N, C-alpha and C positions, 0 to 999 in steps of 0.2 A: 122363854116359854120352856116350862122342863116338869118336871115332878119329884115326888120325893117317892124315896124308900122309906117306908117305916118299918126299921128294923134295926135292931142294935149293930153295931159293927167298929169292928176294931181297925184303927186306920193308923196312918202317920202320924195324924192329927190328935188320934189319942180313940179311948171310946165315943160315938156317938149315937145318941137313941134313935137319930134320922138321918137321912143324908138327902143331897140333892143332885139330882141328873141334869146336864143340860147339855143340849146339840148345841157344837163346838163348828162345824163344818160339813155343810151338805156340796156333793158335787152330783150330777146329771153325765150321765153318760151314754147320750142318746145312737150313737154306733153300737153298741153294745145293750142299750136298754137294761142299763142297770142305775140304782141310784145309792151313792157312798155317803155314811153318816159316821160321825167321828162324836164322839161325846167324851166329858167330864163328870167326875164326882168333887159333889162342895159339902162343907159341913152343914150348910145351910143357904138359901135364893137369896141374902144378901149378900153371902160369902161371894156367890158366884155373879153379882152385878160389882161390886167390889172388884175384879178381875178386869173387867171390861173397858178398856180404853175408850178415852171420849173422843178423840180426833184420828183421823183415819194419817197411819204412819208409826204410832204411839206404841209403846209395847208395853204387856202386860202390866197392871201398875200392880199389884201385888201377886204375885206368882205363887206364893208360899198359902195360898188358901186352895189350891187344887190339891185332892187328897192323890194321894199315891194308889197306882191300880193293883196292887198288893193289899190284900186287905183278911180279916179273918171275919168269919160268919159260920153260924153256928160251930164255933169250936173248930172250925175249918180256914186252912188260910188257903185262899183263890184269888185269882186277878178276874176284876170286873171286865166285862168287854169293853173296847171302848170303838170300836171301830166295826162296822158294820156293811154287807155288799145288798141290797134288794134288787133283785130282777123286777124288770118295769116288764113284765108280758102277760098277755091272756095267751089258755088256747086255744087252737083254730085245729080244724078237719082240714087238710089236706090232700088230694088227688095228685099221686102219684105212679110213675112209669114202672111197671115190675121188667127188669131185663134178665134174660138166660141165657146162657153159651151153647149156643147146639155146633154138632160138630159134621160137617159134610164131607162125602168122598164123593168125589165127581172122576172120571174118566176121561182123560183131555189125550189129544194126538198128539206127537211130536215127529220130527223127518230126524234117520240117522241115515247111516252108512251100512251096508253089508260085507262081508269079508271082503267083497269084491271091490267095492268101494261106489259100490250101488245106491243109490239116495232109495231109502223105504221108510214106508208111515209105521209106525208105533203108536200102542197105548201106553199109558201108564195110570196109575190113580193117584191121584191127589188127595191129601184131608185136608181140608181147610176149617176153622174153627172161626165164626163168629158171633156177636154178640145182636140177639134180637127184642125186641121188645113182644112181652107176651100177655100184656094185660096192665090194668093198672089195681092200683088199693088205697083206701082209704087209711092216714097215719093223723095223728096228734101231734102238730109241734107247736111250740113257743112262739107268736108273735110278738116283737118289739112291739110295746106299747107305751111309749114314753108319754105323754097323758095319763094314760087311766083315768080315761073317760071325764077329763078334764078336772081333775082333782088338782088340791094344792100340795105340791111336789115336798114343803115341810111338813104339812098337817099328817100326809102320809109318812114319812120318815119318822115322825114324832108318835104317831100309832104301832107304828112297827116295831121300834126301838123300846117305846112302852111294854110291847107283849114279849119281847126277851128277856127284858130286867124283868118281867109278871112269872116268865118259866124258872126264875132262877130265884126269885126272892117270895113267888107267889101272888097273885094277881090281884089278894086284895091288900098286899101292903103297899101297893104303886098307887099313890095318890096326888091326881092333878092337881099343879098348884096355880 
């Protein structure tokens, strides 16, 4: 599953009238709520298929088919993105406590000795700082939602990667294959 960039690109494989993008790797990091995707660019869908090993443990049978990351698009040299990190989060309103530091002055008694050695009661003021809860407030936090309403992570990654490439090459030039 991939998509076509319908734009002329100058690449290490020469001038291409279009290129094929395929997701090569997906990883879900549940603890941090992140979806990682790595993509590669190929001259065509068939070229991408030709690089796919048939059996586990085999290496890429045709690595020269992968287009290098440095390309020329609209006369400007650029590196197309190959690595993406997407948050798997949803906004949630959360009530959190609000704390404030307050300073208290207390008069405390203590005992000391006078000039004649007699025990006398004295007082002194002590300043203490303490943190107290003064209320609560509602804030918006990003809640980790790895399931994203039970959506297929591959489809989600595909849509998000397509959107990113659409911002670079124009949405009208990104075509599902």
